[in-house]
Structures are given as C-alpha cells and as structure tokens.
C-alpha positions, 0 to 999 in steps of 0.5 A: 500500500502506498504511503500517501494512501494512509494519509487523509485527503484534505477537503479542498475549499473553493477559492473566494471570488476575490482574495486579499493579498499582501504585496511589497513594492519598491517606492518608485513603482508604488509612486508610478501605480498611484500616478496611474490610479489618479490619472484613471480616477480609480483606487490603488488596488483597482489599478494594480488589478487592472495592470495585472489583467492587461499584462496577462492578456499581453496588452501594454498598459497604454494600449489597454487603456486605449482599447477600453476607451474604444470599446466603451465608446462603441457601446455608447455611440451606437446606443445613442444613435439607436435611441437607447438612454445612457446614464454614463460611459466610463473607463474607470475600472471596477470588479467586473470590467476595465470600463463600462457603459450604463444603459438606463435599462439592464439586460435583465430589466429589459428581459422582464419588460419585453418577455411575458411568461411563455410569450415572444418578445413584445418590442422586437425593435427595442430588443434588436437595438439593445443587442446591437449596442451591446455588440458594438464594444467588440466591433469598435475595437476591431474596426479602429484597432484591428483586433480585440481581446476576449477579456472579462469585459467582452465575456460580460457583453456575451452574457448580456447578449445570451440572456437577451437571446435565450427566448430564440429557438436554437435553430435560428438563434445563431443566424439572428445574432449573426445578422445583428452583428453585421448590422452593428459592424455597419453602424460602427463604420458609419459612426467611426469618427464619433466613436474615435472622438468619444474614445479620445475624450474618455482617455482624458476625462474618464467619464461622459454623461448622455448629454456630453455624448450627444454633443460629441456626436452632433459635432461630428455630423454623423447620422444614420441615413433614413433608409437605414433607420427604416431598416432598423425599425426606427424613425429619424428625429424630427427637428423642433421648430421655434414655435414648438420649443 
C-alpha cells in the first residue's frame, strides 16, 4: 500500500471570488501605480488589478487603456444613435470590467419588460437595438484597432447578449445574432469618427454623461441615413421648430 494512501485527503475549499493579498513594492513603482490610479480616477488596488489583467492578456498598459476607451465608446455611440438612454460611459475600472457603459435599462430589466411568461418578445425593435449596442464594444475595437481581446469585459457583453437571446429557438438563434452583428459592424463604420472622438475624450476625462455624448456626436455630423433607420425599425428625429420649443 502506498504511503500517501494512509494519509487523509484534505477537503479542498473553493477559492473566494476575490482574495486579499499582501504585496511589497519598491517606492518608485508604488509612486508610478498611484500616478496611474489618479490619472484613471480609480483606487490603488483597482489599478494594480487592472495592470495585472492587461499584462496577462499581453496588452501594454497604454494600449489597454486605449482599447477600453474604444470599446466603451462603441457601446455608447451606437446606443445613442439607436435611441437607447445612457446614464454614463466610463473607463474607470471596477470588479467586473476595465470600463463600462450604463444603459438606463439592464439586460435583465429589459428581459422582464419585453418577455411575458411563455410569450415572444413584445418590442422586437427595442430588443434588436439593445443587442446591437451591446455588440458594438467588440466591433469598435476591431474596426479602429484591428483586433480585440476576449477579456472579462467582452465575456460580460456575451452574457448580456445570451440572456437577451435565450427566448430564440436554437435553430435560428445563431443566424439572428449573426445578422445583428453585421448590422452593428455597419453602424460602427458609419459612426467611426464619433466613436474615435468619444474614445479620445474618455482617455482624458474618464467619464461622459448622455448629454456630453450627444454633443460629441452632433459635432461630428454623423447620422444614420433614413433608409437605414427604416431598416432598423426606427424613425429619424424630427427637428423642433421655434414655435414648438
């Protein structure tokens, strides 16, 4: 009998979601990390986690920050041109991602609103718009930088898309998501200057409100044409006259 068989096996506990560690750093490195944290308006611990994550992915810090800015700019710009309210767009890291865009309605809230128990989607146009806006982060990275990394932020987008698409029959689900991604790629191409400009501003200010996003898009002069809006089931916004204002 092997000696190790006489030993009782220890129960292996699953690791906690987040674990606290003690890390000794030289003063010069710690000073640099603090300067990066201040620049990104985040905490020291969040900045360290962000740098480790980017290093794991093989992304230089400056490129990682730029990639995050384009990813969030893609979400924000496509959401706004499709009429989706946006609370804030930010490149400030948290536990879930290196940046995020907060829609007025989460995928779970939209699911409960649009899907009655056992029924089909109530508002197909709103459903498609939300998925396109969620897909736009990845497509903006590819369109502008030529690549994207399958990091935790992108995986979060995929979870949102899968949650919204779970009502579809499995035989049509992939086909539907494929053409919605093609739509998203087209919108990103049309709105590329707006996405670039929003990303540029985000790298300096860290966060943008809906009004600030709309102002940037307005300044670029980029819009979706009436034919494309009709194809998406949307209507061109009517200008308010002086009598109506």
